[in-house]
matplotlib code that plots the C-alpha trace (Angstrom):
import matplotlib.pyplot as plt

x = [114.8, 117.3, 116.1, 119.2, 119.0, 117.5, 115.1, 113.9, 110.6, 111.9, 112.7, 109.3, 107.5, 109.4, 108.8, 105.1, 105.0, 106.6, 104.2, 101.2, 102.2, 102.9, 99.4, 97.7, 99.9, 97.1, 94.5, 94.3, 95.4, 94.1, 96.9, 94.6, 93.8, 97.5, 98.6, 95.9, 97.0, 100.7, 99.8, 97.8, 100.4, 103.5, 102.3, 104.3, 103.9, 105.5, 103.6, 101.1, 103.3, 106.3, 104.3, 102.8, 106.3, 107.5, 104.4, 104.7, 108.4, 108.1, 104.9, 106.7, 109.6, 107.2, 104.8, 101.8, 99.1, 98.3, 95.4, 96.0, 92.8, 93.8, 90.5]
y = [50.9, 51.0, 49.5, 47.4, 45.8, 42.3, 41.6, 38.1, 39.0, 40.5, 37.2, 35.8, 38.9, 38.7, 35.0, 35.5, 38.2, 36.0, 33.2, 35.5, 36.9, 33.4, 32.3, 35.3, 35.6, 35.5, 37.6, 41.2, 41.7, 44.5, 46.2, 46.5, 42.7, 41.9, 43.9, 42.2, 38.7, 39.5, 40.7, 37.5, 35.2, 36.8, 38.5, 41.6, 45.0, 46.8, 49.9, 49.7, 52.0, 49.7, 46.6, 48.3, 49.2, 45.6, 44.3, 46.8, 46.1, 42.3, 42.5, 44.6, 42.2, 39.2, 40.9, 40.7, 43.3, 45.0, 47.5, 50.5, 50.9, 53.4, 55.4]
z = [170.0, 167.2, 163.9, 163.5, 167.0, 167.1, 169.9, 170.9, 169.2, 166.0, 164.2, 165.2, 163.8, 160.5, 160.2, 160.9, 158.3, 155.7, 156.5, 156.3, 153.0, 151.6, 152.7, 151.1, 148.0, 145.5, 147.3, 148.3, 151.9, 154.1, 156.0, 159.1, 159.0, 158.4, 161.5, 163.6, 162.4, 163.1, 166.6, 167.2, 165.9, 167.3, 170.5, 169.5, 171.0, 168.1, 166.9, 164.0, 161.9, 162.5, 161.6, 158.5, 157.4, 157.8, 155.9, 153.1, 152.6, 152.6, 150.4, 147.8, 147.7, 147.3, 144.9, 147.2, 147.0, 150.3, 150.6, 152.8, 154.9, 157.5, 157.4]

ax = plt.figure().add_subplot(projection="3d")
ax.plot(x, y, z, "-o")
ax.set_aspect("equal")
plt.show()
């Protein structure tokens, strides 16, 4: 899938990510937990790496601390 092509699910995932980061704005957020929550809320089948990239980018823009816990 091309990164600039919108799918019916893409807006929903982005909106869910925005909402999640707004809810957790003042606390540390685990990347693993954030991915799980996004999957649960949006029903997406996007890869973990794709979701992690989305979360990291939006978190950086919003100033939300995200802990990378890949191990």
